[in-house]
C-alpha positions, 0 to 999 in steps of 0.5 A, a space after each residue: 289723689 296725692 297732692 304736690 303740697 303733701 309730698 313737699 311737706 313730707 320730704 321736708 319733714 324727712 330732711 329736717 328730722 321733725 315736723 316742728 323743724 319742717 314747719 319752721 323751714 317752710 313757714 307754716 304751722 306744725 298742725 298744717 304739716 301734720 294734717 298733710 301727712 295724715 292725708 297722705 297716709 289716708 290716701 296710701 292706706 299705710 303709716 309713713 312715720 313710726 310713732 310711739 311714746 318717747 320717740 325723739 328720732 324720726 324714723 320712716 316705715 317701709 311705706 315711708 321709705 318707698 314714698 321718699 324714693 318716689 319723691 326724690 325721683 319726681 324731683 330729679 325728673 322735674 329738674 330734668 324737665 326744667 332743664 329741657 324746657 330752658 334749652 327749648 327756650 334757647 332754641 327760639 333764638 341765638 346765634 350759630 357761628 359757622 365756618 366753611 371752605 369756599 367750595 360749599 358756599 354756593 351749592 351746599 351750605 345755603 340750602 342747609 341754612 335755609 332749611 334750618 332757618 325754616 325750623 328756627 326762624 329766630 336764629 341768626 348766623 355768623 358765617 366765616 369763609 376761609 381756608 381750612 387752616 384758618 377755620 381750624 384755628 378759629 374752631 380751636 380758639 372757640 371762635 366758631 361753633 362748627 366748621 366744614 373743612 378739607 384736609 384739616 391739619 391735626 389739632 389737639 383743640 379740635 375734634 372731627 364729628 364727621 368725616 368723608 373721603 371725596 374722590 378727586 375728579 377733573 372738572 370739564 365743560 360739557 363739550 370738552 374732549 375729556 368729557 367723553 371719557 369714563 375716567 382719565 389719568 393725570 397724563 390725559 390732563 397734561 395737554 390742556 390748560 389748567 385752573 390751579 389753586 395758589 399756595 393759600 389753598 391746601 390742595 396746591 401741595 397735593 396737586 404739585 406732588 401728584 404732577 411731580 410724581 407723574 413727571 408732568 409740568 402742568 400748564 397753568 392758565 389761571 392760578 387763584 385762591 378761589 375754588 369757585 373761580 377755578 370751577 367757573 373757569 372750567 365750566 366756560 371751557 377756558 381750562 380744566 381743573 382738579 376738584 372734588 365732586 361736592 356732596 350731592 353732585 352727580 357726574 353730569 351736571 348742567 354745563 359741566 361734567 366730573 370725570 374721575 381720575 384713576 391714577 395711583 398718584 392722585 390723592 383723594 381729599 378728606 372732608 370733615 365737620 369739626 368742633 371745639 374739643 372739650 367745649 359744650 356748645 349752646 343748645 341751638 349750636 348743638 342742634 345745628 351741629 347735629 343737623 349739618 352732620 345729618 345733612 351731609 350724611 344724607 347727601 352721602 347716601 343720595 
């Protein structure tokens, strides 16, 4: 059986150019290295080094060349395994910096975090809930590992690793008159009070444009910087609101219903998962990024 010591001494002899120089480099007797080379040649059944009177330059035989290539391949594989083991050690602990828009705070992200935490209980999380423009800024400045956003503005410092178009719906209470319809137009919404986003939410610009094109002056019952507030008010029946069904939601949910808006003036929303361009994330952050992408892909096909 070929020993690791024999292979190491053989590689050192080749690198140093002679048995004597190799012995000095590894601090062992030249006779010990010669003995290990002899054991290698006996095991392989072939000479590894050309020997002859007056030879001063070390020259490998064909068998020696094959063994050297094998030894270098083994060294590369060992380096790769060491790197992977170090990466695995890193997965036992670490911190994930996640940014999310408020839409996903209650229903989607907590479940993803719980499942990930079950797999990696030593990991901690920093979660920033903010509008998309702020999240894009934080990702671009490498202050977040990953963010889930809506309609992100372009940025050279940010790349989008997952993207999905979400249909715009009107969210209404179960007993609301619009809940009985299969689809609605913007004009169908004009008769009812709306819970609407304020200027800090990117959807406000789209909604203002949609209503202007439809020549509708919406009756805003409530204006807020919180998607969750808009959704909660709609669920009580106090108002209706224009939102996107969250990934994994069905048209009929407990207490409310999403009614698709079929109107050419309505803009659908773009949901993305983004990371910092040009940055290599930590091992645990890289695993989390792939996990959250997979979770959203699974929701898309649910």
